[in-house]
LUMVO-763939 format. One record per residue: residue in three letters; chain; x, y negated, z negated of N, C-alpha, C in turn; residue number from 0. Coordinates in steps of 0.2 Angstrom, whole numbers, plus 5000, padded with zeros to 4 digits. Layout:
# LUMVO-763939
  res  chain  n_xx  n_yy  n_zz  ca_xx  ca_yy  ca_zz  c_xx  c_yy  c_zz    n
  ALA      A     X     Y     Z      X      Y      Z     X     Y     Z  NUM
...
This chain:
# LUMVO-763939
  res  chain  n_xx  n_yy  n_zz  ca_xx  ca_yy  ca_zz  c_xx  c_yy  c_zz    n
  UNK      A  4830  4929  5002   4833   4932   4995  4831  4929  4991    0
  UNK      A  4832  4931  4985   4831   4928   4977  4839  4925  4976    1
  UNK      A  4838  4919  4975   4846   4917   4973  4846  4913  4966    2
  UNK      A  4850  4914  4962   4851   4913   4954  4857  4907  4955    3
  UNK      A  4856  4902  4952   4859   4896   4951  4859  4893  4944    4
  UNK      A  4866  4894  4943   4869   4892   4936  4875  4887  4935    5
  UNK      A  4875  4882  4931   4882   4879   4931  4882  4876  4923    6
  UNK      A  4888  4877  4921   4890   4874   4917  4890  4867  4915    7
  UNK      A  4890  4862  4911   4889   4856   4911  4892  4851  4915    8
  UNK      A  4899  4852  4916   4904   4848   4918  4902  4850  4927    9
  UNK      A  4899  4855  4928   4899   4858   4935  4892  4855  4939   10
  UNK      A  4888  4854  4933   4880   4853   4937  4880  4848  4942   11
  UNK      A  4883  4844  4942   4884   4838   4947  4886  4841  4954   12
  UNK      A  4893  4845  4953   4895   4848   4958  4889  4854  4962   13
  UNK      A  4886  4857  4956   4879   4861   4960  4875  4857  4964   14
  UNK      A  4874  4850  4961   4868   4847   4965  4869  4845  4971   15
  UNK      A  4876  4843  4971   4880   4841   4977  4880  4847  4982   16
  UNK      A  4881  4853  4980   4881   4859   4985  4874  4861  4986   17
  UNK      A  4869  4861  4983   4863   4862   4985  4861  4856  4989   18
  UNK      A  4863  4850  4990   4861   4843   4994  4863  4845  5003   19
  UNK      A  4870  4848  5001   4874   4849   5007  4871  4856  5011   20
  UNK      A  4868  4860  5007   4865   4867   5010  4857  4867  5009   21
  UNK      A  4854  4863  5008   4848   4862   5008  4844  4867  5013   22
  UNK      A  4846  4864  5019   4842   4868   5024  4842  4876  5024   23
  UNK      A  4848  4877  5021   4850   4886   5021  4846  4888  5015   24
  UNK      A  4847  4884  5010   4845   4887   5003  4835  4886  5003   25
  UNK      A  4833  4882  5009   4826   4880   5008  4823  4887  5010   26
  UNK      A  4825  4891  5014   4822   4899   5016  4824  4904  5011   27
  UNK      A  4827  4902  5006   4826   4907   5000  4823  4905  4994   28
  UNK      A  4821  4909  4989   4818   4907   4983  4825  4907  4978   29
  UNK      A  4824  4900  4975   4827   4899   4969  4826  4899  4963   30
  UNK      A  4830  4902  4959   4829   4901   4951  4834  4899  4948   31
  UNK      A  4834  4896  4944   4839   4892   4939  4840  4893  4931   32
  UNK      A  4843  4891  4928   4845   4890   4922  4841  4883  4921   33
  UNK      A  4836  4881  4915   4833   4875   4914  4835  4869  4917   34
  UNK      A  4841  4866  4915   4842   4860   4917  4845  4859  4923   35
  UNK      A  4849  4863  4924   4852   4864   4932  4846  4865  4938   36
  UNK      A  4842  4869  4936   4836   4871   4940  4833  4862  4941   37
  UNK      A  4833  4859  4935   4827   4852   4936  4833  4848  4940   38
  UNK      A  4838  4848  4940   4843   4842   4942  4844  4845  4950   39
  UNK      A  4844  4851  4952   4844   4853   4959  4835  4851  4962   40
  UNK      A  4831  4854  4959   4825   4853   4962  4824  4845  4963   41
  UNK      A  4824  4841  4959   4823   4833   4958  4828  4830  4965   42
  UNK      A  4835  4833  4967   4839   4830   4971  4836  4833  4977   43
  UNK      A  4835  4839  4979   4834   4842   4984  4827  4843  4987   44
  UNK      A  4822  4842  4981   4814   4843   4983  4813  4852  4984   45
  UNK      A  4819  4855  4983   4816   4863   4984  4814  4865  4978   46
  UNK      A  4808  4870  4978   4805   4873   4973  4811  4878  4970   47
  UNK      A  4811  4877  4963   4816   4881   4958  4812  4883  4953   48
  UNK      A  4811  4889  4952   4809   4894   4946  4815  4892  4940   49
  UNK      A  4811  4888  4936   4816   4886   4931  4815  4891  4923   50
  UNK      A  4821  4894  4923   4822   4898   4914  4822  4894  4909   51
  UNK      A  4823  4897  4904   4827   4893   4898  4834  4890  4900   52
  UNK      A  4836  4887  4897   4843   4883   4897  4847  4890  4895   53
  UNK      A  4855  4889  4897   4858   4894   4896  4858  4896  4888   54
  UNK      A  4860  4889  4883   4861   4893   4876  4854  4894  4873   55
  UNK      A  4848  4894  4876   4842   4897   4873  4840  4903  4876   56
  UNK      A  4844  4906  4882   4843   4914   4883  4841  4912  4892   57
  UNK      A  4842  4906  4894   4842   4907   4901  4847  4912  4905   58
  UNK      A  4851  4912  4903   4857   4918   4906  4856  4924  4906   59
  UNK      A  4853  4926  4898   4849   4932   4898  4844  4934  4903   60
  UNK      A  4839  4929  4904   4834   4930   4908  4835  4931  4915   61
  UNK      A  4840  4929  4919   4844   4929   4925  4846  4937  4924   62
  UNK      A  4849  4938  4918   4854   4945   4919  4848  4950  4919   63
  UNK      A  4843  4949  4916   4837   4954   4916  4834  4954  4922   64
  UNK      A  4833  4950  4926   4832   4950   4933  4837  4954  4938   65
  UNK      A  4843  4953  4936   4848   4956   4940  4847  4965  4939   66
  UNK      A  4845  4966  4933   4844   4972   4931  4839  4976  4933   67
  UNK      A  4833  4972  4935   4827   4975   4939  4828  4973  4947   68
  UNK      A  4834  4971  4950   4835   4970   4956  4830  4964  4959   69
  UNK      A  4831  4960  4955   4826   4955   4957  4830  4948  4959   70
  UNK      A  4838  4949  4960   4841   4944   4961  4845  4946  4967   71
  UNK      A  4849  4943  4971   4851   4944   4978  4859  4942  4978   72
  UNK      A  4858  4935  4975   4863   4932   4975  4864  4927  4969   73
  UNK      A  4871  4927  4967   4871   4921   4961  4877  4915  4962   74
  UNK      A  4875  4911  4960   4879   4905   4962  4880  4901  4956   75
  UNK      A  4885  4903  4951   4887   4902   4944  4893  4898  4945   76
  UNK      A  4893  4890  4945   4899   4886   4945  4900  4885  4938   77
  UNK      A  4906  4889  4936   4909   4888   4929  4915  4884  4930   78
  UNK      A  4915  4881  4923   4921   4875   4922  4926  4879  4917   79
  UNK      A  4931  4882  4922   4937   4884   4918  4941  4882  4914   80
  UNK      A  4941  4875  4915   4947   4870   4910  4943  4870  4903   81
  UNK      A  4937  4867  4903   4935   4867   4895  4933  4872  4892   82
  UNK      A  4934  4874  4886   4932   4880   4883  4925  4880  4881   83
  UNK      A  4921  4886  4884   4915   4886   4884  4914  4891  4876   84
  UNK      A  4909  4889  4872   4909   4893   4867  4904  4899  4869   85
  UNK      A  4900  4898  4874   4897   4903   4876  4900  4909  4880   86
  UNK      A  4904  4908  4883   4908   4911   4887  4907  4919  4887   87
  UNK      A  4907  4923  4881   4907   4929   4879  4899  4932  4882   88
  UNK      A  4895  4927  4881   4887   4928   4883  4887  4930  4891   89
  UNK      A  4891  4926  4895   4890   4926   4901  4894  4933  4904   90
  UNK      A  4898  4935  4901   4901   4942   4903  4896  4949  4904   91
  UNK      A  4889  4949  4901   4885   4954   4904  4883  4951  4911   92
  UNK      A  4880  4945  4911   4879   4944   4919  4883  4945  4923   93
  UNK      A  4889  4944  4923   4896   4945   4928  4896  4952  4929   94
  UNK      A  4895  4956  4923   4897   4964   4923  4890  4966  4926   95
  UNK      A  4885  4965  4927   4878   4966   4929  4879  4965  4937   96
  UNK      A  4881  4960  4939   4884   4958   4946  4886  4964  4950   97
  UNK      A  4892  4965  4946   4896   4969   4948  4894  4978  4948   98
  UNK      A  4889  4979  4944   4886   4985   4944  4881  4985  4949   99
  UNK      A  4878  4980  4950   4872   4980   4956  4873  4977  4962  100
  UNK      A  4881  4977  4964   4883   4974   4969  4880  4968  4972  101
  UNK      A  4880  4963  4967   4877   4956   4969  4883  4952  4970  102
  UNK      A  4883  4949  4976   4887   4945   4977  4886  4938  4973  103
  UNK      A  4892  4936  4969   4892   4929   4964  4898  4925  4967  104
  UNK      A  4896  4919  4965   4901   4914   4967  4901  4911  4961  105
  UNK      A  4909  4909  4957   4910   4906   4953  4914  4898  4954  106
  UNK      A  4915  4898  4960   4916   4891   4963  4914  4889  4969  107
  UNK      A  4915  4881  4971   4911   4879   4976  4915  4883  4982  108
  UNK      A  4921  4886  4983   4924   4888   4989  4920  4895  4991  109
  UNK      A  4919  4898  4986   4916   4906   4986  4910  4904  4988  110
  UNK      A  4906  4898  4986   4899   4898   4985  4898  4896  4993  111
  UNK      A  4903  4893  4997   4902   4890   5004  4902  4896  5007  112
  UNK      A  4907  4900  5007   4908   4907   5011  4901  4912  5010  113
  UNK      A  4900  4912  5003   4892   4917   5004  4886  4913  5008  114
  UNK      A  4887  4907  5007   4880   4902   5010  4880  4904  5017  115
  UNK      A  4887  4903  5020   4887   4903   5027  4885  4910  5029  116
  UNK      A  4889  4915  5025   4887   4921   5027  4879  4923  5027  117
  UNK      A  4877  4920  5022   4867   4921   5021  4866  4917  5027  118
  UNK      A  4868  4912  5029   4865   4908   5035  4867  4914  5041  119
  UNK      A  4870  4917  5042   4872   4921   5048  4870  4928  5047  120
  UNK      A  4866  4929  5041   4864   4935   5041  4869  4943  5038  121
  UNK      A  4876  4940  5036   4880   4944   5033  4879  4949  5029  122
  UNK      A  4873  4945  5023   4873   4948   5016  4868  4955  5017  123
  UNK      A  4866  4956  5024   4861   4961   5023  4864  4968  5021  124
  UNK      A  4870  4969  5021   4874   4976   5018  4871  4978  5011  125
  UNK      A  4869  4972  5009   4866   4977   5000  4861  4981  5002  126
  UNK      A  4857  4980  5006   4850   4984   5008  4855  4993  5009  127
  UNK      A  4860  4994  5011   4862   4999   5014  4865  5002  5006  128
  UNK      A  4867  4999  5002   4871   5002   4997  4866  5001  4990  129
  UNK      A  4861  4998  4990   4857   4998   4985  4849  5001  4985  130
  UNK      A  4850  5008  4983   4845   5012   4986  4837  5009  4981  131
  UNK      A  4840  5005  4976   4833   5004   4973  4829  4999  4977  132
  UNK      A  4833  4995  4983   4830   4992   4989  4825  4994  4992  133
  UNK      A  4826  5001  4992   4822   5006   4997  4827  5008  5003  134
  UNK      A  4832  5006  5002   4837   5009   5009  4839  5016  5008  135
  UNK      A  4842  5018  5014   4844   5026   5014  4851  5026  5013  136
  UNK      A  4855  5029  5009   4861   5028   5009  4864  5033  5014  137
């Protein structure tokens, strides 16, 4: 699976710790991320991470475009709900595309753990059934 990783500044360390904890599971998949998050995760885990631009420079939009082309299967996006983000409206299209294309998305560590555990068990194969662009028959 292709997994996108995004984290607000105050959640980057949590994302790094999460990726360290689940490194064994994540190693079996393709990871991509916004620039700084990808760099931090790659340095901490040794996992290869395709890095896009930073969020404010358009990295979120690059990931959104890949969702639209069915090149992303899962999004881990650790948002900071307490600190106001000036870019919050910019992220709405990414979340909307996840809904349109039935992309599982976690915006906090609790949901991310459920998705990662499901990924490890093979529970996320349902996307092939509901996503005809992936070549599945409805």
